[in-house]
N, C-alpha and C positions, 0 to 999 in steps of 0.2 A: 457401290454408290448408285443410288437411284437417279436416273435421268428424268427431267420433267420440263415441260414447256406449256405455257398457256398464252393465248392471244385474245384480244378483244377488239371488236369493231365499233365500239362506242355505246354509251348509255343514251338511248333515244327511243322514239316511237318508231316501231318497225311495222309498216303496212304489210298486209298479207302478200301483196304482189311483189314485195321486196325481200321476203323471208329467204327465198332460195338463193338470191344473190348474196345476201349476208352470210348464209351458211356456206356457200361455195367459196366465197372470198376468204373467210376465216379458216376453212379447211385447207385451202391452198397455202395460206401463210403458215399454218401449223406444219404442213408437210415440208415446206422449205426449211423451217427451223429444225424440225425433228431429224431430217436427213443429215444435217450437220452434227447434231448431238450424237446420233446413232453411230456415226463413223468416228467418234472420238473428238470431234471439233469443239471449239470453245463456246461458252454461253454468249460471248460478245458476237461471235459470228452468227449464231443461231438467232439472236434477237434482231440483229441488223437484217439478216435475210428475210425473216418473217415480216418485219415492218416494211421492207422495200416492196414486198408483194402487195401489202395493203396500200402503200403509197401509189402504186401503179393502177389500183383498182378504183374506178370512179364511183363504185358503190359507197366508198368511205371518204372521209374528210381528212386527208393527210397531205396530198400533193395533187395528183390528177383528180379532179372532182371536188377540190376544196371550195369552201363557201366564199362568197364575195362580200367585201366590206361596203360601206355606204358610197364609196367612190367607184364601185364596180371593179375593184382590184383584189388580187389574191395575195395574202401574206401568210407565211408558214412558220411554225415553231416546232422544234424537236429537241429531245434530250436523251441521254443515256447515262447510266450509273452502274458501277461494278462494286459488289459488296465486300470483297476481301480487302480492298485497300481504300474504299470510299472514294475512288476516282469518279469524276463526273465531267460532263461537257454538254453544251447546248447552244442552239441558235434560235433567235427570235426575230420576228418581223422581217423575214427574208423573202425575196422574190427570185424567180428564175432558177431555183434549185430543184432538180428532178427528184433527188433523194436526200432530203435534209437530215434523215437519221444517220446516213453515212458520214456527213459532215460533223454531226454532233459526236459521233464515235471518234473521229480523228482528233477533235478538240480534246476529248476526254483522255486520249492516249498521249497527246502532246503536252498539254498543261491544262488542268481543270480551270474552266472559265465559261462565261456565258457571253457569246458574241451576238451583236445585234445588227440588223439592217445592212448597210453598205459594207461595214467592217466584216460581217460574216460572209457576205457575198464575195468580197475580195479574197478572204481566206480560202473559200471554196475554189475560186478560179486559180489561185496560186498553187493549190494542192491538186489540181487536175480533176476535180469532181465534175460530174455531168451538169451542164448548165442548159437552160432553155429560155425561150422568150416567155415572160410572165403570162401572156395571153394563151400560150399553148397549154396551160394547166386549167383553163376555164372550159368546162364541158358545156354542151348545148343546153342540157337540163338546168345547170346552175345559172347560165345566162338568162334562160327563160324565166326562172324564178325571180331573178333580180329585176328584169325589165317589167314583169307583171306585178312585182311586189306581192307574190303569192305566199301564203302561209304554207310551209313545207312540213307535212306530217312526218315523213321519214327523214327528219333533219339529220344531216351528217354530223358525226361527233368524233372526237379524238380517238385514235387507235393506239394500241400498245401491246407489249409482249414482255413476259418474264420467263427466264430460263435458268435451269440448274444443270451444269455439265458434269462430266465424269471426274473432274478434279474438285468437285464440291463448290465451284464458284457460281455465285448468283449474280445475274445481271437483269436490269429492268430498262425499258425504253418506251418512249411515247413520241407521237408525231401528230400534228394537227394543222388544219387550215383555219382554226379559230371558230367563231360563230357568225352566222349570217347577219349581214347588215351591222357588223361591228364598226365603231368609229375608227378612222385611220390612226395607226399607232397603238391600238389596243393590244396588250399582251396578256394571255391567260396563264393558266397554271402548268401547262404541259411540260415546259422545259425547266420549271422551277423545282429545284431539289427540295424534297420534303412535301411538296404539294402534288405535282403531276407524276412524280416518280421518286422512289427511294430504294436503296439496297444496302443491307447490313449483313455481312457474312455470318454473323452469330445468330441473327434472328430471322431474316427473310428478306424478300424483295417484293415491291409493289409497283403497279402502274395504275393510274386513275383515269377517269373520263367523266365528262359532264360539264356543269356550269363552273367555269374557272373562278368567278367571283364568289362562289360558295365554297369551292374546294380550298382556295388559298387561305382564308381566315381560320379554318380548322386544321390546316396542314395535313390533309387527308392521307397522303401516302405514308408519311412518317408516323402518323397516329395509328394507321393500320399495322405497320410493321412493329411498332412498340407493343401492340396488343398481342403479338405472338409470344411474348414472354411467358414464363411458367408453362411452357409446352402447350400453349393453347393451339387448337387446330386452326389452320388458315381460313377455313370456311366460317368458323365462329368469329374469328378476328375481323374478317371482312364485313360480316353482318353488323358487328358491334361498331365498327368505324362508320358505316353508313347511318346507323342509328344515332351516333354522336352528331354527325352532320345534320340530320333531320331535326334534332333537338335544338341545335344552336343557330341554324340559318335556314333560309328558304332556297330550295334549288334541287335539281336532279344531279345524281352522280352515281358512279360505279367504280369498283376496284377489283383487281385480280392480284392474287398472292401466291407465293411458293415459299416454303420454309426449307431449312438446310437438310431435312429428311426427305425432301421431294414431295411433301404433301401439298395439295393444291386447294385453293379456295377462291370464292368470288361472291360478290353481292352487288345489288343496285336498287335504287328506288324509282327508276324510270320505268316506263311501260315495257321496254325491251332492252336487251343488251346482248349482242351477238358474241358468243364465247366459244372457243375450241381449246381442248387441252388433251395431253397425252403424257403418260409416264411409262417407265420401263416395266412397271408392275401391271399395266393394263394391256389387254389383248387388242384393243382398237380405240381410235380417238372418240372423244365425246364432244358433240357440237350442239349448241343451244341458241335459241333466239331470245330466251328469257329464263330466269332461274327455275321456274316451275314447268318449263316446257318439255315436250317429249325429247328424248335423246336421239340423236342421229349419228350415223357413222359412215365411213367410207364403204364398209362391207354390207350395209343394210340394203 
């Protein structure tokens, strides 16, 4: 059985000065997930570990370093889905969760549902998850952008991961801090099954990123996975899914895919999208800041 994992740091514009941080962050997340897969661990463990690394990295928009809404507050969404049994779980509009992806996984394993706001926060506390003060997730950089109302070129975007383990189980996950200056209560696609993530053990698994208001109406993650039928390569399916989005709505998006054979694919219509992936058939990781960019690796 081929092992495979792919992570993304969001569909966005990546300034030259931020390229290394995006590369390093995605590489660290990939390494965390791959270490688990390589020793026979589950795809659930790998996806959670990879996304937790991204949630801790202020380069990305998932927990630490999340964007601020119009009230200057941080609200987080996250979801996880397992392909063999279509189990899923998510949290939306939560505050004070250090690692919302871990809470989403617990919900998935307990009883598939989407928990919001205070209910999700109570669930996290009752189950012993790491909590923090909401303000502790606000970085100096994000506070400066909010106070000055600056246009952010390297705008943070949703992070995600997809993995295939030795038992042939596919899992996808996403985590986000939403979009800058979003209205209070706004929920995007990230934790919505079929939109921000999807996993089907017979076809493949996907995590998306970008403008939620564009991703939701085209059900991007499910669309991308369905396009894997007839043994279509994930790279082709990913590009087709993005083309469908472009034809139907206005907005930027990206997606990552793995099929049951361990083949990897990804596509985006944004200026950049930090991606890292590795399979058991590769000698070293591949890391990019955009689809056409030069390939990097740990050993270069």
